[in-house]
C-alpha positions as a Markdown table, in Angstrom:
| # | Residue | x | y | z |
|---|---|---|---|---|
| 1 | Unk | -80.6 | 83.7 | -100.9 |
| 2 | Unk | -80.5 | 84.7 | -97.3 |
| 3 | Unk | -79.4 | 82.4 | -94.4 |
| 4 | Unk | -82.9 | 81.3 | -93.5 |
| 5 | Unk | -83.7 | 80.5 | -97.1 |
| 6 | Unk | -80.5 | 78.4 | -97.2 |
| 7 | Unk | -81.7 | 76.6 | -94.1 |
| 8 | Unk | -85.1 | 75.8 | -95.6 |
| 9 | Unk | -83.5 | 74.7 | -98.9 |
| 10 | Unk | -81.1 | 72.4 | -97.1 |
| 11 | Unk | -83.9 | 70.8 | -95.1 |
| 12 | Unk | -85.9 | 70.2 | -98.3 |
| 13 | Unk | -82.9 | 68.6 | -100.0 |
| 14 | Unk | -82.2 | 66.4 | -97.0 |
| 15 | Unk | -85.8 | 65.4 | -96.8 |
| 16 | Unk | -85.5 | 64.3 | -100.4 |
| 17 | Unk | -82.6 | 62.1 | -99.5 |
| 18 | Unk | -84.4 | 60.6 | -96.6 |
| 19 | Unk | -87.4 | 59.7 | -98.8 |
| 20 | Unk | -85.1 | 57.3 | -100.7 |
| 21 | Unk | -83.9 | 55.3 | -97.6 |
| 22 | Unk | -84.9 | 51.8 | -96.6 |
| 23 | Unk | -85.2 | 50.6 | -93.1 |
| 24 | Unk | -81.6 | 49.3 | -93.0 |
| 25 | Unk | -80.3 | 52.7 | -94.0 |
| 26 | Unk | -82.4 | 54.5 | -91.4 |
| 27 | Unk | -80.8 | 52.3 | -88.8 |
| 28 | Unk | -77.2 | 52.8 | -90.1 |
| 29 | Unk | -74.7 | 54.3 | -87.7 |
| 30 | Unk | -74.1 | 58.0 | -88.6 |
| 31 | Unk | -70.9 | 60.0 | -88.1 |
| 32 | Unk | -72.3 | 61.2 | -84.8 |
| 33 | Unk | -71.0 | 59.0 | -82.0 |
| 34 | Unk | -73.8 | 56.5 | -80.8 |
| 35 | Unk | -76.4 | 58.0 | -83.2 |
| 36 | Unk | -78.0 | 56.2 | -86.1 |
| 37 | Unk | -79.4 | 58.0 | -89.1 |
| 38 | Unk | -82.7 | 57.8 | -87.4 |
| 39 | Unk | -81.4 | 59.5 | -84.2 |
| 40 | Unk | -79.8 | 62.3 | -86.3 |
| 41 | Unk | -83.1 | 63.0 | -87.9 |
| 42 | Unk | -84.7 | 62.9 | -84.4 |
| 43 | Unk | -82.3 | 65.6 | -83.3 |
| 44 | Unk | -83.0 | 67.8 | -86.3 |
| 45 | Unk | -86.8 | 67.9 | -85.6 |
| 46 | Unk | -86.9 | 67.7 | -81.8 |
| 47 | Unk | -86.3 | 71.3 | -80.8 |
| 48 | Unk | -88.7 | 72.8 | -83.3 |
| 49 | Unk | -91.3 | 70.2 | -82.3 |
| 50 | Unk | -91.0 | 70.8 | -78.5 |
| 51 | Unk | -90.5 | 74.6 | -78.6 |
| 52 | Unk | -88.4 | 76.7 | -76.2 |
| 53 | Unk | -90.5 | 76.2 | -72.9 |
| 54 | Unk | -90.4 | 72.4 | -73.1 |
| 55 | Unk | -86.7 | 72.4 | -74.3 |
| 56 | Unk | -85.8 | 74.5 | -71.2 |
| 57 | Unk | -87.7 | 72.1 | -69.0 |
| 58 | Unk | -85.8 | 69.2 | -70.3 |
| 59 | Unk | -82.5 | 71.0 | -69.8 |
| 60 | Unk | -83.5 | 71.6 | -66.2 |
| 61 | Unk | -84.5 | 68.0 | -65.7 |
| 62 | Unk | -81.0 | 67.0 | -67.0 |
| 63 | Unk | -79.2 | 69.1 | -64.4 |
| 64 | Unk | -78.8 | 72.0 | -66.9 |
| 65 | Unk | -76.4 | 69.8 | -68.9 |
| 66 | Unk | -77.4 | 70.7 | -72.5 |
| 67 | Unk | -75.2 | 67.9 | -74.1 |
| 68 | Unk | -76.8 | 65.3 | -71.9 |
| 69 | Unk | -80.3 | 66.5 | -72.7 |
| 70 | Unk | -79.6 | 66.8 | -76.4 |
| 71 | Unk | -78.3 | 63.2 | -76.6 |
| 72 | Unk | -81.4 | 61.9 | -74.8 |
| 73 | Unk | -83.7 | 63.9 | -77.0 |
| 74 | Unk | -82.2 | 62.6 | -80.2 |
| 75 | Unk | -82.6 | 59.0 | -79.0 |
| 76 | Unk | -86.2 | 59.7 | -77.8 |
| 77 | Unk | -87.3 | 61.1 | -81.1 |
| 78 | Unk | -85.2 | 58.5 | -83.0 |
| 79 | Unk | -87.6 | 55.8 | -81.6 |
| 80 | Unk | -90.4 | 57.2 | -83.8 |
| 81 | Unk | -91.2 | 55.6 | -87.1 |
| 82 | Unk | -89.5 | 56.7 | -90.2 |
| 83 | Unk | -92.9 | 57.9 | -91.5 |
| 84 | Unk | -93.4 | 60.0 | -88.4 |
| 85 | Unk | -89.9 | 61.5 | -88.6 |
| 86 | Unk | -90.4 | 62.3 | -92.3 |
| 87 | Unk | -93.7 | 64.1 | -91.3 |
| 88 | Unk | -91.9 | 66.2 | -88.7 |
| 89 | Unk | -89.1 | 67.1 | -91.2 |
| 90 | Unk | -91.8 | 68.4 | -93.6 |
| 91 | Unk | -93.7 | 70.1 | -90.8 |
| 92 | Unk | -90.7 | 72.0 | -89.6 |
| 93 | Unk | -89.0 | 72.7 | -92.9 |
| 94 | Unk | -89.4 | 76.4 | -92.4 |
| 95 | Unk | -89.1 | 76.5 | -88.6 |
| 96 | Unk | -87.0 | 79.4 | -87.4 |
| 97 | Unk | -86.3 | 78.0 | -83.9 |
| 98 | Unk | -82.7 | 78.5 | -82.7 |
| 99 | Unk | -81.1 | 78.3 | -79.3 |
| 100 | Unk | -81.4 | 81.5 | -77.3 |
| 101 | Unk | -78.7 | 84.0 | -78.3 |
| 102 | Unk | -78.0 | 82.3 | -81.6 |
| 103 | Unk | -79.4 | 83.1 | -85.0 |
| 104 | Unk | -79.9 | 81.4 | -88.4 |
| 105 | Unk | -76.2 | 80.7 | -88.9 |
| 106 | Unk | -76.3 | 77.9 | -86.3 |
| 107 | Unk | -79.4 | 76.4 | -87.8 |
| 108 | Unk | -77.6 | 76.3 | -91.2 |
| 109 | Unk | -74.5 | 74.8 | -89.8 |
| 110 | Unk | -76.5 | 72.2 | -87.9 |
| 111 | Unk | -78.5 | 70.9 | -90.8 |
| 112 | Unk | -75.5 | 71.0 | -93.2 |
| 113 | Unk | -73.2 | 69.2 | -90.9 |
| 114 | Unk | -75.9 | 66.6 | -90.0 |
| 115 | Unk | -76.6 | 66.1 | -93.7 |
| 116 | Unk | -73.0 | 65.0 | -94.0 |
| 117 | Unk | -73.4 | 62.8 | -90.9 |
| 118 | Unk | -76.2 | 61.0 | -92.6 |
| 119 | Unk | -75.0 | 60.9 | -96.2 |
| 120 | Unk | -71.4 | 59.9 | -95.8 |
| 121 | Unk | -71.9 | 56.5 | -94.1 |
| 122 | Unk | -74.5 | 55.7 | -96.7 |
| 123 | Unk | -72.2 | 56.5 | -99.6 |
| 124 | Unk | -74.5 | 59.4 | -100.7 |
| 125 | Unk | -73.1 | 62.7 | -101.9 |
| 126 | Unk | -74.7 | 65.2 | -99.6 |
| 127 | Unk | -76.3 | 68.3 | -101.1 |
| 128 | Unk | -74.4 | 71.5 | -100.5 |
| 129 | Unk | -73.7 | 74.5 | -102.7 |
| 130 | Unk | -70.9 | 77.1 | -102.5 |
| 131 | Unk | -73.0 | 79.8 | -100.7 |
| 132 | Unk | -74.0 | 77.4 | -98.0 |
| 133 | Unk | -70.5 | 76.1 | -97.6 |
| 134 | Unk | -69.0 | 79.6 | -97.2 |
| 135 | Unk | -71.7 | 80.6 | -94.7 |
| 136 | Unk | -71.1 | 77.4 | -92.6 |
| 137 | Unk | -67.3 | 77.8 | -92.7 |
| 138 | Unk | -67.6 | 81.5 | -91.6 |
| 139 | Unk | -69.8 | 80.4 | -88.7 |
| 140 | Unk | -67.6 | 77.5 | -87.6 |
| 141 | Unk | -64.4 | 79.6 | -87.5 |
| 142 | Unk | -66.2 | 82.6 | -86.0 |
| 143 | Unk | -66.8 | 83.4 | -82.3 |
| 144 | Unk | -70.0 | 81.3 | -81.9 |
| 145 | Unk | -68.7 | 78.3 | -83.9 |
| 146 | Unk | -67.7 | 76.6 | -80.7 |
| 147 | Unk | -71.3 | 75.5 | -80.1 |
| 148 | Unk | -70.7 | 72.8 | -82.8 |
| 149 | Unk | -66.9 | 72.5 | -83.1 |
| 150 | Unk | -63.7 | 72.6 | -81.0 |
| 151 | Unk | -61.7 | 75.6 | -82.2 |
| 152 | Unk | -58.5 | 74.2 | -80.7 |
| 153 | Unk | -58.6 | 71.4 | -83.3 |
| 154 | Unk | -58.1 | 73.7 | -86.2 |
| 155 | Unk | -56.4 | 76.7 | -84.6 |
| 156 | Unk | -53.1 | 77.6 | -86.3 |
| 157 | Unk | -54.1 | 75.9 | -89.6 |
| 158 | Unk | -54.7 | 77.5 | -92.9 |
| 159 | Unk | -58.0 | 76.1 | -94.2 |
| 160 | Unk | -58.4 | 76.5 | -98.0 |
| 161 | Unk | -61.1 | 74.5 | -99.8 |
| 162 | Unk | -60.2 | 74.4 | -103.5 |
| 163 | Unk | -63.8 | 74.3 | -104.8 |
| 164 | Unk | -65.0 | 77.6 | -103.3 |
| 165 | Unk | -63.5 | 81.1 | -102.9 |
| 166 | Unk | -62.8 | 81.0 | -99.1 |
| 167 | Unk | -59.9 | 80.6 | -96.8 |
| 168 | Unk | -59.1 | 81.2 | -93.1 |
| 169 | Unk | -56.2 | 81.0 | -90.8 |
| 170 | Unk | -52.4 | 81.0 | -91.1 |
| 171 | Unk | -50.1 | 78.0 | -90.7 |
| 172 | Unk | -49.9 | 74.5 | -92.2 |
| 173 | Unk | -52.4 | 74.1 | -95.0 |
| 174 | Unk | -55.5 | 72.0 | -95.1 |
| 175 | Unk | -56.9 | 71.6 | -98.6 |
| 176 | Unk | -59.8 | 69.7 | -100.1 |
| 177 | Unk | -63.4 | 70.2 | -101.0 |
| 178 | Unk | -65.5 | 72.4 | -98.7 |
| 179 | Unk | -67.7 | 69.6 | -97.5 |
| 180 | Unk | -64.7 | 67.6 | -96.3 |
| 181 | Unk | -63.2 | 70.6 | -94.5 |
| 182 | Unk | -66.5 | 71.4 | -92.9 |
| 183 | Unk | -66.9 | 67.8 | -91.6 |
| 184 | Unk | -63.3 | 67.6 | -90.5 |
| 185 | Unk | -63.1 | 70.8 | -88.5 |
| 186 | Unk | -66.4 | 69.8 | -86.9 |
| 187 | Unk | -64.6 | 66.7 | -85.6 |
| 188 | Unk | -65.6 | 64.1 | -88.1 |
| 189 | Unk | -62.5 | 62.1 | -88.6 |
| 190 | Unk | -64.0 | 60.2 | -91.5 |
| 191 | Unk | -63.6 | 63.3 | -93.7 |
| 192 | Unk | -59.8 | 63.5 | -93.2 |
| 193 | Unk | -58.9 | 61.1 | -95.9 |
| 194 | Unk | -60.2 | 63.5 | -98.5 |
| 195 | Unk | -58.0 | 66.3 | -97.4 |
| 196 | Unk | -54.4 | 67.2 | -98.4 |
| 197 | Unk | -51.8 | 69.6 | -97.2 |
| 198 | Unk | -49.1 | 69.6 | -94.5 |
| 199 | Unk | -51.7 | 70.5 | -91.8 |
| 200 | Unk | -53.8 | 67.4 | -92.2 |
| 201 | Unk | -51.9 | 65.2 | -89.9 |
| 202 | Unk | -51.9 | 67.8 | -87.2 |
| 203 | Unk | -55.7 | 68.1 | -87.6 |
| 204 | Unk | -56.0 | 64.3 | -87.5 |
| 205 | Unk | -53.9 | 64.0 | -84.3 |
| 206 | Unk | -56.0 | 66.7 | -82.6 |
| 207 | Unk | -59.3 | 65.1 | -83.5 |
| 208 | Unk | -58.0 | 61.7 | -82.3 |
| 209 | Unk | -56.9 | 63.2 | -79.0 |
| 210 | Unk | -60.2 | 64.8 | -78.4 |
| 211 | Unk | -61.9 | 61.3 | -78.6 |
């Protein structure tokens, strides 16, 4: 399965999870600061729905501050009904939209990470297989991973998930399942309790310090 097929598969699986949620779950705070589950779904569909020209216009209208624009866009789309958001998830399941200069790896990392953001607060085990996990970890620790993570948080740590054949870095170890490591090195402190190793407290302190 190539990267785009992984993206499409993850979107289908997430859509299947979303189909089971009630209104209270849709409005549950996600792991993304200030975003509910509804807002995260809004984020996942917004760029494909708008397309590059309208996305670039919104960036310009927000003083070319991408993060500010992204936060507003998620909230705007999050105001739509659950049924409409589900319709957009299905409509854009096979969208190949990515930010200029980035490829399918960022799309996979985005949907995998946001699946965790949605599922963890709801007590649902998010769908993720070994191939997706390896691809996402490769992206996060790679040169373009800083678009969704802060490399300084895990620099100098040896990341070694015990459920897949993958490792990266030298130094104090961080062990656990791949999904916990992915969420933690992307700044989700809620995933830290599932990790072990002498590098975990260092990772915890760095995440806390970054707010």
